[in-house]
Biotite code that builds the C-alpha atoms (Angstrom):
import biotite.structure as struc

atoms = struc.array([
    struc.Atom([-5.367, 8.095, -6.864], chain_id="A", res_id=1, res_name="UNK", atom_name="CA", element="C"),
    struc.Atom([-3.913, 5.110, -8.749], chain_id="A", res_id=2, res_name="UNK", atom_name="CA", element="C"),
    struc.Atom([-0.599, 6.527, -9.762], chain_id="A", res_id=3, res_name="UNK", atom_name="CA", element="C"),
    struc.Atom([0.440, 8.049, -6.412], chain_id="A", res_id=4, res_name="UNK", atom_name="CA", element="C"),
    struc.Atom([-0.942, 5.160, -4.400], chain_id="A", res_id=5, res_name="UNK", atom_name="CA", element="C"),
    struc.Atom([1.041, 2.343, -6.193], chain_id="A", res_id=6, res_name="UNK", atom_name="CA", element="C"),
    struc.Atom([4.234, 4.326, -5.980], chain_id="A", res_id=7, res_name="UNK", atom_name="CA", element="C"),
    struc.Atom([3.901, 5.090, -2.393], chain_id="A", res_id=8, res_name="UNK", atom_name="CA", element="C"),
    struc.Atom([2.852, 1.676, -1.159], chain_id="A", res_id=9, res_name="UNK", atom_name="CA", element="C"),
    struc.Atom([5.712, 0.022, -3.179], chain_id="A", res_id=10, res_name="UNK", atom_name="CA", element="C"),
    struc.Atom([8.257, 2.473, -1.725], chain_id="A", res_id=11, res_name="UNK", atom_name="CA", element="C"),
    struc.Atom([7.063, 2.089, 1.836], chain_id="A", res_id=12, res_name="UNK", atom_name="CA", element="C"),
    struc.Atom([7.272, -1.679, 1.483], chain_id="A", res_id=13, res_name="UNK", atom_name="CA", element="C"),
    struc.Atom([10.773, -1.561, 0.007], chain_id="A", res_id=14, res_name="UNK", atom_name="CA", element="C"),
    struc.Atom([11.955, 0.939, 2.681], chain_id="A", res_id=15, res_name="UNK", atom_name="CA", element="C"),
    struc.Atom([10.866, -1.532, 5.322], chain_id="A", res_id=16, res_name="UNK", atom_name="CA", element="C"),
    struc.Atom([12.628, -4.412, 3.549], chain_id="A", res_id=17, res_name="UNK", atom_name="CA", element="C"),
    struc.Atom([9.528, -6.448, 3.032], chain_id="A", res_id=18, res_name="UNK", atom_name="CA", element="C"),
    struc.Atom([8.633, -8.691, 0.116], chain_id="A", res_id=19, res_name="UNK", atom_name="CA", element="C"),
    struc.Atom([5.092, -8.407, -1.307], chain_id="A", res_id=20, res_name="UNK", atom_name="CA", element="C"),
    struc.Atom([4.287, -11.711, 0.400], chain_id="A", res_id=21, res_name="UNK", atom_name="CA", element="C"),
    struc.Atom([5.504, -10.485, 3.849], chain_id="A", res_id=22, res_name="UNK", atom_name="CA", element="C"),
    struc.Atom([3.496, -7.282, 3.560], chain_id="A", res_id=23, res_name="UNK", atom_name="CA", element="C"),
    struc.Atom([0.462, -9.292, 2.581], chain_id="A", res_id=24, res_name="UNK", atom_name="CA", element="C"),
    struc.Atom([0.715, -11.416, 5.693], chain_id="A", res_id=25, res_name="UNK", atom_name="CA", element="C"),
    struc.Atom([1.149, -8.383, 7.872], chain_id="A", res_id=26, res_name="UNK", atom_name="CA", element="C"),
    struc.Atom([-2.080, -6.772, 6.589], chain_id="A", res_id=27, res_name="UNK", atom_name="CA", element="C"),
    struc.Atom([-4.004, -9.967, 6.155], chain_id="A", res_id=28, res_name="UNK", atom_name="CA", element="C"),
    struc.Atom([-4.371, -9.998, 2.364], chain_id="A", res_id=29, res_name="UNK", atom_name="CA", element="C"),
    struc.Atom([-2.766, -11.860, -0.569], chain_id="A", res_id=30, res_name="UNK", atom_name="CA", element="C"),
    struc.Atom([0.580, -11.330, -2.275], chain_id="A", res_id=31, res_name="UNK", atom_name="CA", element="C"),
    struc.Atom([-1.417, -11.177, -5.581], chain_id="A", res_id=32, res_name="UNK", atom_name="CA", element="C"),
    struc.Atom([-3.466, -8.170, -4.271], chain_id="A", res_id=33, res_name="UNK", atom_name="CA", element="C"),
    struc.Atom([-0.253, -6.379, -3.154], chain_id="A", res_id=34, res_name="UNK", atom_name="CA", element="C"),
    struc.Atom([1.258, -7.029, -6.586], chain_id="A", res_id=35, res_name="UNK", atom_name="CA", element="C"),
    struc.Atom([-1.839, -5.671, -8.303], chain_id="A", res_id=36, res_name="UNK", atom_name="CA", element="C"),
    struc.Atom([-1.832, -2.607, -6.119], chain_id="A", res_id=37, res_name="UNK", atom_name="CA", element="C"),
    struc.Atom([1.829, -1.923, -6.936], chain_id="A", res_id=38, res_name="UNK", atom_name="CA", element="C"),
    struc.Atom([1.319, -2.279, -10.738], chain_id="A", res_id=39, res_name="UNK", atom_name="CA", element="C"),
    struc.Atom([-1.806, -0.177, -10.708], chain_id="A", res_id=40, res_name="UNK", atom_name="CA", element="C"),
    struc.Atom([-4.059, -3.061, -11.843], chain_id="A", res_id=41, res_name="UNK", atom_name="CA", element="C"),
    struc.Atom([-6.412, -2.530, -8.967], chain_id="A", res_id=42, res_name="UNK", atom_name="CA", element="C"),
    struc.Atom([-7.103, 0.099, -6.361], chain_id="A", res_id=43, res_name="UNK", atom_name="CA", element="C"),
    struc.Atom([-7.450, -0.860, -2.712], chain_id="A", res_id=44, res_name="UNK", atom_name="CA", element="C"),
    struc.Atom([-10.749, -1.085, -0.887], chain_id="A", res_id=45, res_name="UNK", atom_name="CA", element="C"),
    struc.Atom([-11.333, 1.383, 1.861], chain_id="A", res_id=46, res_name="UNK", atom_name="CA", element="C"),
    struc.Atom([-10.532, -1.254, 4.459], chain_id="A", res_id=47, res_name="UNK", atom_name="CA", element="C"),
    struc.Atom([-7.276, -2.205, 2.772], chain_id="A", res_id=48, res_name="UNK", atom_name="CA", element="C"),
    struc.Atom([-6.272, 1.421, 2.383], chain_id="A", res_id=49, res_name="UNK", atom_name="CA", element="C"),
    struc.Atom([-6.914, 1.924, 6.226], chain_id="A", res_id=50, res_name="UNK", atom_name="CA", element="C"),
    struc.Atom([-4.867, -1.270, 6.975], chain_id="A", res_id=51, res_name="UNK", atom_name="CA", element="C"),
    struc.Atom([-2.004, -0.158, 4.860], chain_id="A", res_id=52, res_name="UNK", atom_name="CA", element="C"),
    struc.Atom([-1.910, 3.343, 6.507], chain_id="A", res_id=53, res_name="UNK", atom_name="CA", element="C"),
    struc.Atom([-2.044, 1.828, 9.919], chain_id="A", res_id=54, res_name="UNK", atom_name="CA", element="C"),
    struc.Atom([0.733, -0.639, 9.230], chain_id="A", res_id=55, res_name="UNK", atom_name="CA", element="C"),
    struc.Atom([3.079, 1.890, 7.771], chain_id="A", res_id=56, res_name="UNK", atom_name="CA", element="C"),
    struc.Atom([1.997, 4.662, 10.250], chain_id="A", res_id=57, res_name="UNK", atom_name="CA", element="C"),
    struc.Atom([1.126, 7.126, 7.517], chain_id="A", res_id=58, res_name="UNK", atom_name="CA", element="C"),
    struc.Atom([-2.184, 8.740, 6.646], chain_id="A", res_id=59, res_name="UNK", atom_name="CA", element="C"),
    struc.Atom([-4.584, 7.653, 3.978], chain_id="A", res_id=60, res_name="UNK", atom_name="CA", element="C"),
    struc.Atom([-4.204, 11.164, 2.585], chain_id="A", res_id=61, res_name="UNK", atom_name="CA", element="C"),
    struc.Atom([-0.495, 10.547, 2.091], chain_id="A", res_id=62, res_name="UNK", atom_name="CA", element="C"),
    struc.Atom([-1.128, 7.216, 0.413], chain_id="A", res_id=63, res_name="UNK", atom_name="CA", element="C"),
    struc.Atom([-3.612, 8.729, -2.149], chain_id="A", res_id=64, res_name="UNK", atom_name="CA", element="C"),
    struc.Atom([-1.470, 11.742, -2.740], chain_id="A", res_id=65, res_name="UNK", atom_name="CA", element="C"),
    struc.Atom([-3.407, 14.497, -0.986], chain_id="A", res_id=66, res_name="UNK", atom_name="CA", element="C"),
    struc.Atom([-0.489, 15.207, 1.311], chain_id="A", res_id=67, res_name="UNK", atom_name="CA", element="C"),
    struc.Atom([3.227, 14.770, 0.797], chain_id="A", res_id=68, res_name="UNK", atom_name="CA", element="C"),
    struc.Atom([4.148, 13.856, 4.364], chain_id="A", res_id=69, res_name="UNK", atom_name="CA", element="C"),
])
C-alpha cells in the first residue's frame, strides 16, 4: 500500500495546486502528517484514508492501488 498511496496522494495534491499545509487544513490534520504520508514514512489511519478519498473524490481502492481509476 505504501508505495502507491504516497505517489497518488502527492499527485492529487499537486494537481489541485495545494501545498501540504493547505491539504492538511482541508482534511483536518497536520502538515507534518501529510509530509510523512508523501515520503512513505507513515501510512494513513483508516479515518485519514477515508478523509483523503472524500476530499479528492476518489475511492480508497484507488488511493491504495487496488484500482487505477
